[in-house]
N, C-alpha and C positions, 0 to 999 in steps of 0.2 A: 503494499499499500504506499501510498504517497503521502508525506508530511503534508499538513494545511500550510499555504502560501503565508509567510511571515512578511510583514513590510519590512523593510531594510532600515537599520538602525541609521539614522541622520549623522550621529557623532562617531560611525565605526571608521576607523583611522584618521580620526582628526584630534591631534594632541590639545592637552590644555595648554601649551604653549602656544600653538598655532590660534586657539581661540581667543588668548588673552592678545596676541599681537594684532588680530584683526580688529578686536573691539576697541585698542587704543588707536589704530590706525582710523577706524570709522569715527569714533566719537570723542579722542582723545582723553588724556588721564581725568580732566576734570569732568568731561561728559560723562566716562565711566563711572565715576565717584559719584556725580548725581544720580545717576540710574541705578547702582548698586552701593547703598553706602556702608562701606567697609574701609577701614583705617589702611589697609595695603593699597587703596586707590586714592586715598585723599591726603595722605601724608608721607611725604617723600617717595611717591610709588615709583616700582621700578617691576619690570618683568621677574628679574627673579626674587624679589620679595613676594611678590603677589603669588608665585608659583609655590613657594614654599607655604604661604598661608593657605592656599587653595587645596593643597594635599591633603592637609590635615583638620579640614572644616569642610565637612559634606555637605551642610546648608550653604556655605557660600560657594563651594563648586557648583550646584544646583542652579544657582542663581545666576552665574556666569555662563553656563552650558543652555539655560533657558532664554538668556538675551543674545548668547550666538545663534540659537537657533531662529529667533524672531529677527534678528539683521540678516541672515542667509535668505530667509523666506522674503524678506521686503527690503531688496536691494535699494539705494538711492539711487535715484533717478539723476544721470549724468548729464551735465549741460551739455548743448547742442555745439559740434566741433564748429571753433572759431569765435565762441563767444555768442555775442548779441545777433540778432538776426539783421543782415544788411538790407536796404531798400533799393 
């Protein structure tokens, strides 16, 4: 018999470091700290210190994963090439 089809895990193969770097690139440290209020994002933030905290703190990692999934599902609309439309 066949196993029932499973939905693919959207986080499969995505490292925590890649998630943090993506979120920092998208929102910046200030924006990330506003969306997820934890000290590792608001006080002298770095990827290294954030990873140490997130690996030890499941509830914080869950928030990062949720925000990452939201940001991937709703990519920002990029500006038209060349800036403003010419007339």
